One Martini backbone bead per residue (centre of mass of N, CA, C, O) as a GRO file, in nm:
protein
  308
    1MET     BB    1   5.693  12.300   9.408
    2ASN     BB    2   5.952  12.521   9.412
    3PRO     BB    3   6.271  12.493   9.401
    4VAL     BB    4   6.542  12.540   9.653
    5VAL     BB    5   6.874  12.695   9.683
    6VAL     BB    6   7.115  12.764   9.949
    7VAL     BB    7   7.438  12.924   9.996
    8HIS     BB    8   7.748  12.929  10.192
    9GLY     BB    9   8.101  13.063  10.271
   10GLY     BB   10   8.098  13.237  10.515
   11GLY     BB   11   8.192  13.432  10.743
   12ALA     BB   12   8.365  13.758  10.707
   13GLY     BB   13   8.583  13.959  10.622
   14CYS     BB   14   8.772  14.107  10.413
   15ILE     BB   15   8.781  14.041  10.078
   16SER     BB   16   8.993  14.012   9.852
   17ASP     BB   17   9.026  14.089   9.525
   18GLY     BB   18   9.168  13.814   9.450
   19ARG     BB   19   8.913  13.633   9.576
   20ARG     BB   20   8.625  13.716   9.488
   21ALA     BB   21   8.585  13.556   9.224
   22ARG     BB   22   8.635  13.271   9.346
   23VAL     BB   23   8.413  13.280   9.563
   24ARG     BB   24   8.173  13.335   9.377
   25GLU     BB   25   8.215  13.086   9.202
   26GLY     BB   26   8.183  12.876   9.427
   27VAL     BB   27   7.885  12.938   9.517
   28THR     BB   28   7.754  12.917   9.235
   29ARG     BB   29   7.834  12.626   9.180
   30ALA     BB   30   7.691  12.498   9.424
   31ALA     BB   31   7.404  12.597   9.357
   32THR     BB   32   7.388  12.465   9.077
   33VAL     BB   33   7.421  12.174   9.169
   34GLY     BB   34   7.184  12.163   9.369
   35TYR     BB   35   6.965  12.249   9.162
   36GLY     BB   36   7.005  12.013   8.969
   37VAL     BB   37   6.895  11.800   9.158
   38LEU     BB   38   6.609  11.925   9.184
   39ARG     BB   39   6.536  11.949   8.875
   40ASP     BB   40   6.569  11.618   8.857
   41GLY     BB   41   6.402  11.525   9.137
   42GLY     BB   42   6.551  11.556   9.379
   43CYS     BB   43   6.640  11.575   9.701
   44ALA     BB   44   6.729  11.786   9.950
   45VAL     BB   45   6.961  11.618  10.079
   46ASP     BB   46   7.118  11.581   9.813
   47ALA     BB   47   7.160  11.883   9.751
   48VAL     BB   48   7.326  11.967  10.007
   49GLU     BB   49   7.550  11.764   9.973
   50ALA     BB   50   7.647  11.855   9.692
   51ALA     BB   51   7.707  12.154   9.759
   52VAL     BB   52   7.912  12.106   9.995
   53THR     BB   53   8.114  11.938   9.838
   54VAL     BB   54   8.208  12.164   9.654
   55LEU     BB   55   8.323  12.341   9.892
   56GLU     BB   56   8.522  12.123  10.007
   57ASN     BB   57   8.682  12.121   9.714
   58ASP     BB   58   8.746  12.428   9.791
   59PRO     BB   59   9.022  12.619   9.903
   60GLU     BB   60   8.859  12.895   9.969
   61PHE     BB   61   8.737  12.717  10.199
   62ASN     BB   62   8.645  12.628  10.541
   63ALA     BB   63   8.672  12.317  10.410
   64GLY     BB   64   8.820  12.053  10.382
   65CYS     BB   65   9.087  12.151  10.176
   66GLY     BB   66   9.053  12.454  10.344
   67SER     BB   67   9.132  12.400  10.622
   68VAL     BB   68   9.212  12.485  10.915
   69LEU     BB   69   9.434  12.500  11.197
   70THR     BB   70   9.561  12.392  11.462
   71THR     BB   71   9.799  12.443  11.701
   72ASP     BB   72   9.936  12.160  11.577
   73GLY     BB   73   9.877  12.156  11.251
   74ALA     BB   74   9.587  12.039  11.218
   75VAL     BB   75   9.306  11.865  11.093
   76GLU     BB   76   8.961  11.950  11.204
   77MET     BB   77   8.645  11.827  11.117
   78ASP     BB   78   8.302  11.943  11.062
   79ALA     BB   79   7.959  11.793  11.038
   80SER     BB   80   7.616  11.831  10.901
   81ILE     BB   81   7.283  11.669  10.865
   82MET     BB   82   6.930  11.722  10.751
   83ASP     BB   83   6.596  11.581  10.752
   84GLY     BB   84   6.276  11.728  10.752
   85SER     BB   85   6.077  11.477  10.720
   86ASP     BB   86   6.219  11.309  11.006
   87LEU     BB   87   6.483  11.428  11.158
   88SER     BB   88   6.721  11.330  11.036
   89THR     BB   89   7.070  11.276  11.149
   90GLY     BB   90   7.419  11.380  11.084
   91ALA     BB   91   7.751  11.361  11.251
   92VAL     BB   92   8.084  11.516  11.268
   93SER     BB   93   8.405  11.517  11.449
   94ALA     BB   94   8.739  11.547  11.433
   95VAL     BB   95   8.817  11.504  11.130
   96SER     BB   96   9.115  11.374  10.908
   97CYS     BB   97   9.045  11.125  10.674
   98VAL     BB   98   8.862  11.309  10.483
   99ALA     BB   99   8.734  11.502  10.221
  100ASN     BB  100   8.403  11.459  10.307
  101PRO     BB  101   8.224  11.510  10.585
  102VAL     BB  102   7.929  11.522  10.475
  103ARG     BB  103   7.926  11.225  10.377
  104LEU     BB  104   7.971  11.102  10.655
  105ALA     BB  105   7.721  11.221  10.788
  106ARG     BB  106   7.522  11.077  10.599
  107LEU     BB  107   7.603  10.791  10.691
  108VAL     BB  108   7.518  10.821  10.980
  109MET     BB  109   7.219  10.867  10.911
  110ASP     BB  110   7.177  10.598  10.720
  111LYS     BB  111   7.380  10.359  10.888
  112THR     BB  112   7.281  10.449  11.177
  113PRO     BB  113   7.143  10.496  11.514
  114HIS     BB  114   7.290  10.760  11.503
  115CYS     BB  115   7.404  11.119  11.502
  116PHE     BB  116   7.713  11.101  11.637
  117LEU     BB  117   8.057  11.122  11.539
  118THR     BB  118   8.404  11.089  11.660
  119ASP     BB  119   8.702  11.077  11.548
  120GLN     BB  120   8.788  10.754  11.573
  121GLY     BB  121   8.499  10.656  11.528
  122ALA     BB  122   8.467  10.797  11.253
  123ALA     BB  123   8.712  10.662  11.117
  124LYS     BB  124   8.613  10.370  11.141
  125PHE     BB  125   8.347  10.409  10.991
  126ALA     BB  126   8.469  10.498  10.725
  127LYS     BB  127   8.620  10.235  10.673
  128ASP     BB  128   8.369  10.044  10.687
  129MET     BB  129   8.233  10.218  10.434
  130GLY     BB  130   8.474  10.280  10.218
  131VAL     BB  131   8.616  10.537  10.276
  132PRO     BB  132   8.854  10.717  10.168
  133GLU     BB  133   9.172  10.773  10.270
  134VAL     BB  134   9.328  11.073  10.378
  135PRO     BB  135   9.599  11.222  10.406
  136ALA     BB  136   9.659  11.471  10.621
  137GLU     BB  137   9.862  11.639  10.440
  138GLN     BB  138   9.656  11.684  10.199
  139LEU     BB  139   9.480  11.904  10.378
  140VAL     BB  140   9.740  12.078  10.396
  141THR     BB  141   9.797  12.399  10.329
  142GLU     BB  142   9.993  12.669  10.276
  143LYS     BB  143   9.783  12.876  10.365
  144SER     BB  144   9.729  12.747  10.645
  145ARG     BB  145  10.013  12.767  10.756
  146LYS     BB  146  10.039  13.078  10.735
  147ARG     BB  147   9.793  13.145  10.912
  148LEU     BB  148   9.896  13.014  11.170
  149GLU     BB  149  10.159  13.171  11.197
  150LYS     BB  150  10.028  13.450  11.210
  151GLU     BB  151   9.855  13.396  11.461
  152LYS     BB  152  10.091  13.327  11.658
  153GLN     BB  153  10.258  13.601  11.609
  154GLY     BB  154  10.015  13.788  11.667
  155LYS     BB  155   9.698  13.789  11.795
  156GLY     BB  156   9.592  13.528  11.879
  157ALA     BB  157   9.343  13.544  12.065
  158ARG     BB  158   9.010  13.593  11.996
  159LYS     BB  159   8.732  13.750  11.973
  160PRO     BB  160   8.405  13.672  11.924
  161GLY     BB  161   8.361  13.924  11.701
  162CYS     BB  162   8.572  13.833  11.513
  163PRO     BB  163   8.596  13.804  11.153
  164GLY     BB  164   8.841  13.578  11.128
  165ASN     BB  165   8.648  13.307  11.252
  166LEU     BB  166   8.391  13.245  11.016
  167GLY     BB  167   8.435  12.957  10.885
  168THR     BB  168   8.189  12.822  10.660
  169VAL     BB  169   7.964  12.582  10.520
  170GLY     BB  170   7.640  12.583  10.333
  171ALA     BB  171   7.296  12.435  10.307
  172VAL     BB  172   6.970  12.479  10.157
  173ALA     BB  173   6.645  12.303  10.095
  174LEU     BB  174   6.373  12.271   9.851
  175ASP     BB  175   6.154  12.052   9.724
  176CYS     BB  176   5.888  11.940   9.519
  177ARG     BB  177   5.769  11.783   9.797
  178GLY     BB  178   5.848  11.974  10.063
  179ASN     BB  179   6.137  11.920  10.135
  180VAL     BB  180   6.387  11.968  10.383
  181ALA     BB  181   6.741  12.087  10.419
  182TYR     BB  182   7.071  12.050  10.572
  183ALA     BB  183   7.423  12.172  10.553
  184THR     BB  184   7.738  12.159  10.744
  185SER     BB  185   8.087  12.288  10.716
  186THR     BB  186   8.422  12.259  10.883
  187GLY     BB  187   8.752  12.363  11.021
  188GLY     BB  188   8.705  12.605  11.197
  189ILE     BB  189   8.951  12.754  11.397
  190VAL     BB  190   9.227  12.913  11.412
  191ASN     BB  191   9.424  12.787  11.666
  192LYS     BB  192   9.290  12.561  11.792
  193MET     BB  193   9.221  12.331  11.995
  194ALA     BB  194   9.241  12.022  12.043
  195GLY     BB  195   8.900  11.915  12.010
  196ARG     BB  196   8.750  12.140  11.907
  197VAL     BB  197   8.396  12.228  11.906
  198GLY     BB  198   8.144  12.361  11.739
  199ASP     BB  199   7.840  12.417  11.570
  200SER     BB  200   7.822  12.257  11.293
  201PRO     BB  201   7.748  11.952  11.427
  202CYS     BB  202   7.506  12.102  11.583
  203VAL     BB  203   7.195  12.057  11.633
  204GLY     BB  204   7.047  12.393  11.632
  205SER     BB  205   7.306  12.559  11.548
  206GLY     BB  206   7.434  12.482  11.254
  207GLY     BB  207   7.136  12.353  11.221
  208TYR     BB  208   6.803  12.304  11.058
  209ALA     BB  209   6.516  12.068  10.994
  210ASP     BB  210   6.160  12.127  10.903
  211ASN     BB  211   5.880  12.091  10.720
  212ALA     BB  212   5.695  12.282  10.914
  213ILE     BB  213   5.914  12.530  10.850
  214GLY     BB  214   6.243  12.463  10.777
  215ALA     BB  215   6.580  12.587  10.690
  216VAL     BB  216   6.919  12.597  10.839
  217SER     BB  217   7.239  12.776  10.807
  218THR     BB  218   7.538  12.849  10.978
  219THR     BB  219   7.764  13.126  11.077
  220GLY     BB  220   8.053  13.177  11.291
  221HIS     BB  221   8.076  13.201  11.622
  222GLY     BB  222   8.047  12.904  11.772
  223GLU     BB  223   8.003  12.971  12.074
  224SER     BB  224   7.768  13.166  12.025
  225ILE     BB  225   7.580  12.977  11.868
  226LEU     BB  226   7.550  12.767  12.093
  227LYS     BB  227   7.425  12.957  12.317
  228VAL     BB  228   7.161  13.028  12.105
  229THR     BB  229   7.070  12.832  11.901
  230LEU     BB  230   7.039  12.971  11.611
  231ALA     BB  231   6.872  12.793  11.419
  232ARG     BB  232   6.625  12.743  11.606
  233LEU     BB  233   6.566  13.038  11.662
  234ALA     BB  234   6.491  13.119  11.374
  235LEU     BB  235   6.252  12.911  11.350
  236PHE     BB  236   6.086  13.015  11.582
  237HIS     BB  237   6.011  13.284  11.446
  238VAL     BB  238   5.858  13.150  11.217
  239GLU     BB  239   5.647  13.009  11.396
  240GLN     BB  240   5.552  13.311  11.499
  241GLY     BB  241   5.523  13.465  11.192
  242LYS     BB  242   5.778  13.531  11.065
  243THR     BB  243   5.982  13.619  10.849
  244VAL     BB  244   6.284  13.535  10.730
  245GLU     BB  245   6.403  13.816  10.765
  246GLU     BB  246   6.314  13.864  11.059
  247ALA     BB  247   6.436  13.606  11.186
  248ALA     BB  248   6.729  13.666  11.116
  249GLU     BB  249   6.753  13.941  11.256
  250LEU     BB  250   6.674  13.854  11.544
  251SER     BB  251   6.885  13.626  11.595
  252LEU     BB  252   7.144  13.787  11.528
  253GLY     BB  253   7.085  14.022  11.722
  254TYR     BB  254   7.091  13.857  11.981
  255MET     BB  255   7.385  13.755  11.962
  256LYS     BB  256   7.513  14.039  11.952
  257SER     BB  257   7.389  14.164  12.219
  258LYS     BB  258   7.463  13.927  12.420
  259LEU     BB  259   7.782  13.839  12.285
  260LYS     BB  260   7.915  13.980  12.031
  261GLY     BB  261   7.825  13.793  11.798
  262LEU     BB  262   7.917  13.688  11.481
  263GLY     BB  263   7.725  13.630  11.166
  264GLY     BB  264   7.524  13.381  10.981
  265LEU     BB  265   7.249  13.302  10.741
  266ILE     BB  266   7.043  13.049  10.599
  267MET     BB  267   6.698  13.039  10.460
  268VAL     BB  268   6.405  12.821  10.438
  269ASN     BB  269   6.082  12.778  10.388
  270LYS     BB  270   5.794  12.586  10.322
  271THR     BB  271   5.729  12.804  10.067
  272GLY     BB  272   6.030  12.930   9.956
  273ASP     BB  273   6.140  13.131  10.131
  274TRP     BB  274   6.441  13.341  10.138
  275VAL     BB  275   6.769  13.388  10.309
  276ALA     BB  276   7.055  13.620  10.348
  277LYS     BB  277   7.237  13.674  10.659
  278TRP     BB  278   7.451  13.931  10.829
  279THR     BB  279   7.713  14.072  11.072
  280SER     BB  280   7.937  14.050  10.921
  281THR     BB  281   8.112  14.187  10.672
  282SER     BB  282   8.070  13.905  10.521
  283MET     BB  283   7.884  13.668  10.277
  284PRO     BB  284   7.897  13.424  10.081
  285TRP     BB  285   7.637  13.374   9.826
  286ALA     BB  286   7.368  13.152   9.698
  287ALA     BB  287   7.074  13.130   9.473
  288ALA     BB  288   6.809  12.898   9.357
  289LYS     BB  289   6.523  13.003   9.149
  290ASP     BB  290   6.331  12.995   8.880
  291GLY     BB  291   6.606  13.001   8.694
  292LYS     BB  292   6.765  13.169   8.915
  293LEU     BB  293   7.076  13.345   9.002
  294HIS     BB  294   7.190  13.432   9.315
  295ALA     BB  295   7.446  13.677   9.434
  296GLY     BB  296   7.699  13.738   9.705
  297ILE     BB  297   7.896  13.927   9.968
  298ASP     BB  298   7.784  14.203  10.023
  299LEU     BB  299   7.617  14.454  10.100
  300ASP     BB  300   7.444  14.548   9.829
  301ASP     BB  301   7.561  14.269   9.671
  302SER     BB  302   7.386  14.170   9.384
  303THR     BB  303   7.296  13.905   9.157
  304VAL     BB  304   7.116  13.821   8.843
  305THR     BB  305   7.077  13.509   8.671
  306ASP     BB  306   7.053  13.280   8.428
  307LEU     BB  307   6.988  12.957   8.397
  308ALA     BB  308   7.062  12.690   8.181
   0.00000   0.00000   0.00000
């Protein structure tokens, strides 16, 4: 089995010229790191964790140190991860004490009998596991403060289809043993109510992985994604014999027609076919397979280069 990794940097509106190079570099770096894990014989779940960690550490993306702020000016992050070999999963929500929520979600999966920890319970678990505590103010960037201020002064509450609120990062992978996995992480939506949780930590919505079918990570308007369980819906279409391209188009199209919700997803099936698809204005993505690195931001905008 030839290993594959695909990453996304979140559905988005128009990305400014000043950010485009940095965003493309971020997703290609994440895909390269994830693919390196697979090429060295590592497992799919290690690869998606590594790839998403790269994106959480990049302030260009709405996750980890680039997370947007709640209406109170705080960071509340969500993440989930799933191993398709046995359906093991771990998730955290409303965490503000760690640099990499995806790593904490992995610990929930590996070190507890549970699937999901939230807020103070997640914070206590992180401390018990020896995860370094990060001061909350360290995760609040000047860019995030300005974005919150602009949101409060200007547009206020956004409509479900608005492309301004679609920031998430994610990864899917297939390893050489045929195992698949996904990971998704986000800071949520700007100016959200304290305690608001979207799709990203919710298995079946923010992502899903099953060796018998494939793996998906989603991005977009969280409430819409939750209502249609977008990740599992996409894999259902694959189960019914659709190609990954068809499955992505059908599931995203259903969310858009039913709820006017915009978003995107990345998916790999059990045989290694992959897709990156979106209905938002753009979605930074990158994929690595067979020594080639594919990347893009807008529709009909993709490049292919050789991996070192």
